[in-house]
C-alpha positions as CSV (number, residue, x, y, z in Angstrom):
1,M,8.9,-35.6,-73.5
2,S,5.2,-35.0,-73.9
3,T,3.9,-31.7,-75.2
4,D,2.2,-30.9,-71.9
5,K,5.4,-31.5,-70.0
6,R,7.4,-29.3,-72.4
7,E,4.9,-26.4,-72.1
8,Q,5.0,-26.8,-68.3
9,D,8.8,-26.7,-68.3
10,E,8.9,-23.6,-70.6
11,K,6.8,-21.7,-68.1
12,G,8.8,-22.2,-64.9
13,C,12.2,-23.9,-64.4
14,L,14.8,-23.5,-61.8
15,I,18.6,-23.2,-62.1
16,G,20.9,-24.5,-59.5
17,I,24.5,-23.4,-59.7
18,D,27.1,-25.5,-57.9
19,C,30.7,-24.3,-58.0
20,G,32.9,-26.9,-56.4
21,S,36.7,-27.1,-55.8
22,T,37.4,-28.4,-59.3
23,T,34.2,-28.2,-61.3
24,A,31.3,-25.7,-61.8
25,K,27.9,-26.8,-63.0
26,S,24.7,-25.1,-63.8
27,V,21.7,-27.4,-63.9
28,I,18.2,-26.6,-65.1
29,F,15.5,-28.5,-63.2
30,A,11.8,-28.9,-63.7
31,P,9.8,-28.1,-60.6
32,D,9.6,-31.8,-59.9
33,G,13.4,-32.3,-59.9
34,R,13.8,-33.6,-63.5
35,I,17.1,-32.5,-65.0
36,L,16.5,-30.6,-68.3
37,G,19.9,-29.3,-69.1
38,V,23.4,-29.2,-67.7
39,G,26.4,-26.9,-68.4
40,Q,29.8,-27.5,-66.7
41,A,33.4,-26.4,-66.7
42,R,36.6,-27.3,-65.0
43,M,37.7,-24.7,-62.5
44,A,41.3,-23.6,-62.2
45,Q,43.1,-23.2,-58.9
46,V,45.9,-20.8,-58.3
47,T,48.7,-22.6,-56.4
48,D,51.8,-20.6,-57.3
49,I,52.8,-20.3,-53.6
50,P,53.2,-23.4,-51.4
51,R,50.2,-23.9,-49.0
52,H,48.2,-21.2,-51.0
53,V,45.1,-22.5,-52.9
54,E,43.2,-19.7,-54.5
55,R,40.8,-18.8,-57.2
56,D,40.7,-15.8,-59.6
57,L,37.3,-14.2,-59.0
58,H,36.8,-12.7,-62.5
59,E,37.7,-16.0,-64.2
60,T,35.4,-17.9,-61.9
61,W,32.4,-15.7,-62.8
62,L,33.1,-15.9,-66.5
63,A,33.4,-19.7,-66.3
64,V,30.1,-20.0,-64.4
65,A,28.3,-17.6,-66.8
66,A,29.4,-19.9,-69.6
67,T,27.9,-22.9,-67.8
68,I,24.6,-21.1,-67.5
69,R,24.6,-20.4,-71.3
70,S,25.5,-24.1,-71.9
71,A,22.7,-25.4,-69.7
72,L,20.1,-23.2,-71.5
73,A,21.4,-24.5,-74.8
74,D,21.4,-28.1,-73.6
75,A,17.8,-27.7,-72.4
76,Q,16.8,-25.9,-75.6
77,L,15.2,-23.2,-73.4
78,S,15.6,-19.4,-73.2
79,G,16.1,-17.3,-70.1
80,E,12.4,-16.6,-70.2
81,A,11.8,-20.2,-69.0
82,I,13.7,-19.7,-65.7
83,A,11.6,-18.7,-62.7
84,G,14.4,-18.6,-60.2
85,I,18.2,-19.2,-59.6
86,G,19.9,-20.6,-56.5
87,V,23.7,-20.8,-55.9
88,T,25.9,-23.0,-53.8
89,A,29.7,-23.4,-53.8
90,H,32.6,-24.8,-51.9
91,G,32.3,-23.6,-48.3
92,D,34.7,-22.0,-45.8
93,G,37.8,-20.1,-47.1
94,V,37.2,-16.4,-47.7
95,F,36.4,-14.1,-50.7
96,L,37.0,-10.4,-50.2
97,L,35.9,-7.2,-51.9
98,D,37.5,-3.7,-51.3
99,R,35.4,-0.7,-50.3
100,Q,34.5,-0.1,-54.0
101,A,33.1,-3.6,-54.3
102,N,36.0,-4.8,-56.5
103,P,37.8,-8.1,-55.8
104,L,40.5,-7.7,-53.3
105,G,43.0,-10.3,-54.5
106,H,42.1,-13.9,-55.3
107,G,39.5,-15.9,-53.4
108,I,41.1,-18.2,-50.8
109,M,39.7,-21.7,-50.9
110,S,39.1,-24.2,-48.1
111,L,42.0,-26.4,-49.4
112,D,44.4,-23.6,-48.4
113,S,46.7,-24.3,-45.5
114,R,48.7,-21.1,-45.1
115,A,47.1,-20.3,-41.7
116,Y,48.2,-23.6,-40.1
117,G,50.6,-21.7,-37.8
118,I,48.0,-19.2,-36.6
119,H,45.7,-22.2,-35.9
120,E,48.4,-23.9,-33.9
121,L,49.1,-20.8,-31.9
122,W,45.4,-20.4,-31.0
123,K,45.4,-24.1,-30.0
124,R,48.4,-23.7,-27.7
125,E,46.9,-20.6,-26.1
126,G,43.6,-22.4,-25.4
127,L,41.7,-20.0,-27.6
128,L,40.0,-22.7,-29.6
129,D,38.6,-24.3,-26.5
130,R,37.3,-21.0,-25.2
131,L,35.5,-20.4,-28.5
132,M,33.6,-23.6,-28.4
133,P,30.7,-22.7,-26.1
134,I,30.3,-19.3,-27.8
135,A,30.6,-20.3,-31.5
136,G,29.7,-24.0,-31.3
137,Q,32.9,-24.9,-33.0
138,R,36.7,-24.5,-33.1
139,P,37.9,-22.6,-36.2
140,Y,39.7,-24.7,-38.8
141,P,43.0,-23.6,-40.4
142,Y,40.9,-22.8,-43.5
143,S,38.1,-21.0,-41.8
144,A,37.5,-17.4,-42.8
145,S,38.4,-16.1,-39.3
146,T,41.8,-18.0,-39.3
147,L,42.6,-16.7,-42.8
148,L,41.7,-13.2,-41.9
149,A,44.0,-13.4,-38.9
150,W,46.8,-14.6,-41.3
151,L,46.1,-11.6,-43.6
152,R,46.3,-9.3,-40.6
153,E,49.7,-10.6,-39.7
154,H,51.2,-11.2,-43.2
155,D,49.4,-8.9,-45.7
156,R,48.3,-5.9,-43.7
157,A,47.7,-3.6,-46.6
158,R,45.1,-6.1,-48.0
159,Y,43.6,-6.6,-44.6
160,D,43.2,-2.9,-44.1
161,A,41.5,-2.5,-47.5
162,I,38.7,-5.0,-46.8
163,G,35.3,-3.7,-47.6
164,T,33.3,-7.0,-47.7
165,V,34.0,-10.5,-46.2
166,F,32.0,-13.2,-47.8
167,F,32.3,-16.6,-49.5
168,A,32.5,-18.3,-52.9
169,K,28.8,-18.6,-53.6
170,D,28.2,-15.0,-52.4
171,W,30.6,-13.7,-55.0
172,L,28.7,-15.5,-57.7
173,R,25.4,-14.2,-56.5
174,F,26.9,-10.7,-56.3
175,C,27.9,-11.1,-60.0
176,L,24.3,-12.2,-60.9
177,T,22.6,-9.4,-58.9
178,G,25.0,-6.7,-57.9
179,Q,23.7,-7.1,-54.3
180,I,26.1,-7.9,-51.5
181,A,24.8,-10.4,-48.9
182,T,25.5,-13.8,-47.4
183,D,23.3,-16.5,-45.9
184,R,23.1,-18.0,-42.5
185,T,24.7,-21.3,-43.4
186,E,27.9,-19.5,-44.6
187,A,28.0,-16.8,-41.9
188,S,27.9,-19.5,-39.3
189,T,31.2,-21.0,-40.5
190,A,33.0,-18.3,-38.7
191,F,31.1,-15.4,-37.4
192,T,27.8,-16.3,-35.6
193,G,27.0,-17.1,-32.0
194,L,25.9,-20.7,-31.2
195,L,22.6,-19.7,-29.5
196,S,21.7,-16.4,-31.3
197,Q,22.6,-17.6,-34.8
198,E,23.4,-13.9,-35.5
199,Y,26.8,-12.1,-35.9
200,C,28.7,-12.3,-32.6
201,P,31.0,-9.4,-31.9
202,E,32.6,-11.4,-29.0
203,I,34.0,-13.9,-31.5
204,L,35.7,-11.2,-33.5
205,E,37.0,-9.6,-30.4
206,M,38.5,-12.8,-29.1
207,L,40.3,-13.4,-32.4
208,G,41.5,-9.8,-32.8
209,L,39.3,-9.2,-35.8
210,S,36.9,-6.5,-34.6
211,A,38.1,-4.3,-37.4
212,V,36.4,-6.4,-40.0
213,A,32.9,-6.2,-38.3
214,P,31.7,-3.4,-40.6
215,A,32.7,-5.6,-43.6
216,L,30.4,-8.5,-42.7
217,P,27.4,-8.4,-45.2
218,V,23.7,-8.6,-44.6
219,M,22.8,-12.1,-43.5
220,L,19.7,-13.7,-45.0
221,D,17.9,-17.1,-44.7
222,S,18.8,-19.4,-47.5
223,C,15.3,-19.2,-49.2
224,D,15.1,-15.4,-49.0
225,R,15.2,-13.4,-52.2
226,A,18.7,-11.8,-52.3
227,G,18.2,-9.9,-55.5
228,T,17.4,-10.3,-59.2
229,V,19.5,-10.8,-62.3
230,S,21.0,-7.6,-63.4
231,A,21.1,-6.3,-67.0
232,A,24.9,-7.0,-67.2
233,A,24.5,-10.6,-65.9
234,A,21.5,-11.2,-68.3
235,A,23.6,-10.1,-71.3
236,L,26.4,-12.4,-70.3
237,T,24.4,-15.5,-69.3
238,G,21.3,-15.5,-71.5
239,L,19.1,-15.2,-68.4
240,R,16.2,-12.8,-68.2
241,E,16.9,-9.5,-66.4
242,G,14.8,-9.4,-63.2
243,T,14.8,-13.2,-62.5
244,P,14.8,-13.8,-58.8
245,V,17.9,-15.1,-57.1
246,S,17.8,-16.8,-53.7
247,A,20.4,-16.3,-50.9
248,G,21.5,-19.9,-51.4
249,L,23.4,-22.4,-49.3
250,H,26.8,-23.6,-48.1
251,D,27.5,-26.7,-50.3
252,V,27.3,-29.1,-47.3
253,I,23.7,-28.1,-46.6
254,A,22.8,-27.9,-50.3
255,A,23.6,-31.6,-50.7
256,A,21.4,-32.5,-47.8
257,V,18.5,-30.5,-49.2
258,G,18.9,-32.0,-52.6
259,L,18.6,-35.5,-51.0
260,G,15.5,-34.4,-49.1
261,Q,17.2,-34.6,-45.7
262,I,15.8,-31.4,-44.1
263,Q,14.2,-32.6,-40.8
264,P,15.8,-32.6,-37.4
265,G,17.4,-36.0,-37.0
266,D,18.1,-36.4,-40.8
267,M,21.8,-37.4,-41.4
268,T,23.6,-36.8,-44.7
269,V,26.9,-38.3,-45.8
270,T,28.6,-36.8,-48.8
271,A,31.7,-38.4,-50.3
272,G,33.6,-35.7,-52.2
273,T,36.8,-33.7,-51.8
274,F,36.0,-33.8,-48.1
275,S,34.4,-36.6,-46.1
276,I,31.3,-34.6,-45.1
277,N,29.0,-36.0,-42.5
278,E,26.1,-33.9,-41.0
279,V,23.0,-34.2,-39.0
280,L,20.3,-31.6,-38.5
281,R,19.1,-30.8,-34.9
282,D,16.4,-28.5,-33.5
283,R,18.7,-27.5,-30.7
284,P,22.4,-26.8,-30.5
285,V,24.6,-29.8,-29.6
286,T,28.3,-29.2,-29.2
287,G,31.3,-31.6,-29.1
288,A,35.0,-31.6,-29.8
289,E,34.5,-33.9,-32.8
290,W,32.0,-31.8,-34.8
291,A,31.1,-28.2,-35.6
292,C,27.6,-27.0,-34.7
293,R,26.6,-24.5,-37.3
294,S,23.3,-22.9,-38.5
295,G,20.9,-24.8,-40.7
296,F,19.1,-23.3,-43.6
297,R,16.8,-21.3,-41.3
298,K,16.9,-19.9,-37.8
299,G,16.1,-22.4,-35.1
300,L,17.8,-25.3,-37.0
301,W,21.4,-26.4,-36.4
302,N,23.7,-28.5,-38.4
303,C,26.2,-30.7,-36.6
304,M,29.0,-31.4,-39.1
305,A,32.0,-33.7,-38.8
306,I,34.4,-33.5,-41.7
307,S,37.9,-34.3,-42.9
308,P,39.6,-34.1,-46.3
309,A,39.7,-37.8,-46.6
310,S,37.1,-39.2,-49.0
311,A,36.5,-39.7,-52.7
312,S,39.5,-37.3,-53.6
313,N,41.6,-40.4,-52.8
314,L,40.0,-42.3,-55.6
315,E,40.5,-39.4,-58.0
316,W,44.2,-39.2,-57.0
317,M,44.7,-42.9,-57.7
318,A,42.9,-42.6,-61.1
319,R,45.1,-39.8,-62.2
320,Y,48.2,-42.0,-61.7
321,V,46.8,-45.2,-63.1
322,A,45.4,-43.6,-66.3
323,P,46.3,-39.8,-66.4
324,E,45.0,-39.4,-70.0
325,D,41.6,-41.0,-69.3
326,P,39.0,-38.6,-67.8
327,D,36.8,-41.6,-67.0
328,S,39.5,-43.6,-65.3
329,A,38.0,-43.3,-61.8
330,A,34.7,-44.7,-63.1
331,R,36.5,-47.5,-64.8
332,L,38.4,-48.4,-61.7
333,I,35.2,-48.3,-59.6
334,D,33.6,-50.7,-62.2
335,G,36.6,-53.0,-61.9
336,A,36.5,-53.0,-58.2
337,I,32.7,-53.7,-58.2
338,A,33.2,-56.6,-60.5
339,K,35.4,-58.2,-57.8
340,F,32.6,-57.6,-55.2
341,H,30.7,-60.4,-56.9
342,S,33.4,-63.0,-56.1
343,G,32.6,-62.6,-52.4
344,R,34.3,-60.2,-50.1
345,M,34.7,-62.6,-47.2
346,A,36.5,-65.1,-49.5
347,R,39.2,-62.6,-50.4
348,Q,41.8,-60.8,-48.3
349,I,42.4,-57.3,-49.8
350,P,44.7,-54.6,-48.4
351,L,43.7,-52.1,-45.7
352,Y,43.9,-48.5,-46.7
353,H,44.0,-45.3,-44.5
354,P,42.7,-42.5,-46.7
355,Y,44.8,-39.6,-45.3
356,L,46.3,-38.3,-48.5
357,F,45.0,-34.7,-47.9
358,G,44.3,-34.9,-44.2
359,S,42.5,-36.9,-41.5
360,P,40.2,-36.6,-38.5
361,F,43.3,-36.5,-36.3
362,E,45.0,-33.3,-35.1
363,T,48.3,-35.1,-35.6
364,P,49.4,-34.7,-39.3
365,A,48.6,-38.1,-40.8
366,T,49.7,-39.9,-44.0
367,A,47.9,-42.3,-46.2
368,S,49.0,-46.0,-46.3
369,F,48.2,-49.4,-47.7
370,L,48.8,-52.4,-45.4
371,G,48.8,-56.0,-46.3
372,V,49.6,-55.7,-50.0
373,Q,50.7,-59.0,-51.6
374,S,52.1,-59.9,-55.0
375,W,48.8,-61.3,-56.2
376,H,46.8,-58.0,-55.6
377,D,46.0,-56.0,-58.7
378,R,45.0,-52.4,-59.2
379,F,41.3,-53.2,-58.7
380,D,42.1,-54.8,-55.3
381,L,43.9,-51.6,-54.3
382,F,41.0,-49.5,-55.5
383,E,38.6,-51.6,-53.6
384,A,40.7,-51.1,-50.5
385,M,40.6,-47.3,-51.1
386,I,36.8,-47.4,-51.4
387,E,36.5,-49.3,-48.2
388,G,39.0,-47.0,-46.4
389,T,37.1,-43.9,-47.4
390,I,33.9,-45.4,-46.1
391,F,35.6,-46.4,-42.8
392,N,36.6,-42.8,-42.5
393,H,33.0,-41.7,-42.9
394,R,32.0,-44.3,-40.3
395,H,34.4,-42.7,-37.9
396,H,32.6,-39.4,-38.2
397,V,29.1,-40.9,-38.2
398,E,29.8,-42.7,-34.9
399,D,30.8,-39.3,-33.4
400,L,27.6,-37.7,-34.7
401,L,25.4,-40.5,-33.3
402,R,26.2,-39.0,-29.9
403,T,24.3,-35.8,-30.8
404,G,20.9,-37.7,-30.7
405,A,18.6,-40.0,-32.5
406,V,18.9,-40.3,-36.3
407,N,15.9,-40.7,-38.6
408,S,17.7,-41.8,-41.7
409,I,21.1,-41.6,-43.4
410,G,21.2,-40.2,-47.0
411,I,24.4,-40.9,-49.1
412,S,25.6,-38.9,-52.0
413,G,28.9,-38.8,-54.1
414,G,31.7,-41.3,-54.2
415,G,29.9,-43.5,-56.7
416,S,27.0,-44.0,-54.4
417,R,24.5,-44.1,-57.2
418,R,25.9,-47.5,-58.0
419,P,23.8,-50.0,-56.0
420,E,26.9,-52.0,-55.0
421,I,28.5,-48.8,-53.4
422,G,25.2,-48.0,-51.6
423,Q,25.1,-51.5,-50.2
424,L,28.8,-51.2,-49.1
425,F,27.9,-48.1,-47.1
426,A,25.1,-50.0,-45.3
427,N,27.3,-53.0,-44.6
428,I,30.2,-50.9,-43.2
429,F,27.9,-48.6,-41.2
430,G,25.8,-51.5,-39.9
431,R,22.8,-49.2,-40.6
432,G,20.2,-48.7,-43.3
433,V,21.1,-46.0,-45.8
434,A,19.4,-44.3,-48.8
435,T,20.9,-43.1,-52.0
436,S,19.4,-40.8,-54.6
437,P,19.5,-41.2,-58.4
438,V,19.8,-37.4,-58.6
439,R,23.2,-36.7,-60.1
440,E,23.5,-33.2,-58.9
441,A,22.1,-33.1,-55.3
442,G,24.0,-29.8,-54.4
443,A,22.7,-28.0,-57.4
444,L,19.1,-29.3,-56.8
445,G,19.3,-28.1,-53.2
446,A,20.3,-24.6,-54.4
447,A,17.5,-24.7,-57.0
448,L,14.9,-25.5,-54.4
449,T,15.8,-22.5,-52.4
450,A,15.2,-20.5,-55.6
451,G,11.8,-22.2,-55.9
452,V,10.8,-20.7,-52.5
453,A,12.4,-17.3,-53.2
454,C,10.4,-16.9,-56.5
455,G,7.1,-18.1,-54.9
456,M,6.9,-21.4,-56.7
457,F,6.8,-23.2,-53.3
458,A,5.6,-21.9,-50.0
459,S,8.5,-23.5,-48.1
460,L,11.5,-25.7,-48.5
461,E,9.6,-28.6,-47.1
462,D,6.9,-28.1,-49.8
463,A,9.7,-27.9,-52.4
464,V,11.2,-31.2,-51.2
465,K,7.8,-32.9,-51.2
466,A,7.2,-31.9,-54.8
467,Q,10.2,-33.9,-56.1
468,S,9.5,-36.9,-58.2
469,V,12.7,-38.7,-57.6
470,Q,12.6,-41.4,-54.9
471,P,15.6,-42.7,-53.0
472,R,16.8,-46.2,-53.1
473,C,17.2,-47.9,-49.7
474,F,19.8,-50.4,-48.6
475,E,19.8,-52.5,-45.4
476,P,22.9,-54.1,-44.0
477,D,23.7,-57.7,-44.6
478,A,24.1,-59.1,-41.1
479,E,27.0,-61.4,-41.9
480,L,28.9,-58.9,-43.9
481,S,28.3,-56.1,-41.4
482,A,29.8,-58.3,-38.6
483,Y,32.7,-59.0,-40.9
484,F,33.3,-55.3,-41.6
485,D,33.1,-54.6,-37.8
486,V,36.2,-56.7,-37.5
487,I,38.0,-55.0,-40.4
488,Y,37.0,-51.6,-39.0
489,A,38.4,-52.6,-35.6
490,R,41.7,-53.5,-37.3
491,Y,41.6,-50.2,-39.3
492,T,41.3,-48.1,-36.1
493,A,43.8,-50.1,-34.0
494,I,46.5,-49.8,-36.7
495,A,45.8,-46.1,-37.0
496,R,46.5,-45.9,-33.2
497,V,49.8,-47.7,-33.7
498,L,50.8,-45.5,-36.7
499,E,49.9,-42.2,-35.1
500,P,53.3,-41.7,-33.3
501,F,55.1,-42.2,-36.5
502,W,53.1,-39.8,-38.7
503,P,54.9,-36.5,-37.6
504,S,58.3,-38.0,-38.7
505,L,56.9,-38.9,-42.1
506,H,56.0,-35.2,-42.5
507,S,59.5,-34.2,-41.4
508,D,62.5,-33.5,-43.6
509,Q,64.8,-34.8,-40.8
510,S,65.5,-38.4,-42.0
511,D,67.8,-39.1,-39.1
512,D,65.4,-37.9,-36.4
513,A,64.7,-40.9,-34.1
514,S,62.6,-38.9,-31.6
515,F,59.4,-40.4,-33.1
516,L,60.3,-44.0,-32.1
517,P,58.0,-45.4,-29.5
518,A,59.5,-46.5,-26.2
519,P,61.1,-50.0,-26.2
520,H,58.6,-52.8,-25.3
521,A,55.7,-50.3,-25.5
522,P,52.5,-52.2,-24.8
523,V,50.2,-52.7,-27.8
524,V,46.5,-52.5,-26.9
525,T,44.4,-55.1,-28.7
526,P,40.8,-54.0,-29.1
527,T,38.1,-56.4,-28.1
528,G,35.5,-55.1,-30.5
529,P,34.4,-52.2,-32.7
530,K,33.5,-50.0,-29.8
531,A,36.9,-50.5,-28.1
532,A,38.6,-49.6,-31.4
533,S,36.9,-46.3,-32.0
534,L,39.5,-43.8,-33.3
535,P,40.8,-41.4,-30.7
536,S,39.3,-37.9,-31.0
């Protein structure tokens, strides 16, 4: 690095903190997006009770503080070099404080499924449908509102003691600053009106949650200054006391910002624990297949279609193939990519439905390989898993295309920095896509909000323009795209056939034959990709 660059970096860097479901990272960026230092740690989940997936709040903060110290050491910088800090974290779920601002039990993560029964009851009563025009979405089983209703019914003492309702990144920002707040992107996951983008008492009343209204924190825009680093946090992290901290972002929006996808009509696809697919709009657009939430500022909406069926499938397979190798997923991707070069159309590989942890369907689904033969090896299976996860993204993308025109599609996660994977997304989508060489798009998105909050940039648009990293663009190969249309039609048609069987595969009743389809039930053969679209 040149002396001039080093001196510039020492005067004004940004930290983006990204605390995901399994890993927390603190990344130090130069104002132009260059990564100067990284600290990371594995994050523990508390899963002692079936269906409960939680996180110890104190342990989480200590682990994140350690990543900040590590990032500073990696960059060989002191806290004096940091101009601002932004935070993002896994969204939804709920983190609670009592009335003395102490943690009220563990944080509940979005992987938690304890409130499934509450959600089913609301669905049967028609409550979810009645909420759609008011909230722009139906609550998920892991939404804060659904989890609060579960606490009201099953842990009343804890429910009655609630002093603050906020989210994972809000807890980390509170630890940094001592200030209680949330931002618009998080608040809109459960509590804001579709049109007003402000807290909506009617939603709480409909869900029987009016008692928690006083516990909802101040709601800020993502680039607002939410506080400054406290003396206690400075001592623990190595940051300078008084450093500005932005309100930050839900992780879904943070990844979009880090990819530069911030204009209405920009679509972002993120392959992570969840299959995350989103498109920004300058007006609210609602539909049963997506949630319409707030963007990073008022007057911007984010239409988001998700399911827990993406790159987590690849990590699951890697753990079983090579449990002692932390890089096994990357090695399997490399092995699958090596087979790409032998020509996809010349080889028949299995078909994979990536429903290990969930699916886009309301019916409980299961993952499956179909068409496995004796000559297939583990790389064929892994290639099938890669294709299956991208097919699942295509399902959501096709739904989101109904919300309006799309300017561009940015891809992150799931090995998409490899050019072969970027090209596979383009071929399966049948559309041009762009990938970014930025390794930490979510952390960068959070850091850019801090750049605005500390005055380095006048707006998030200016912050994005200042980034030096350019995306790599991929256009679909016409022949391969037509080939994948046929495979995708087969993928969706088989999913339709399997759907009646899925509930029995979740059942403990091995002798229950009620799932069997009627004798001689007709099988519908799709005539093309459009006819084979997955049912909503």
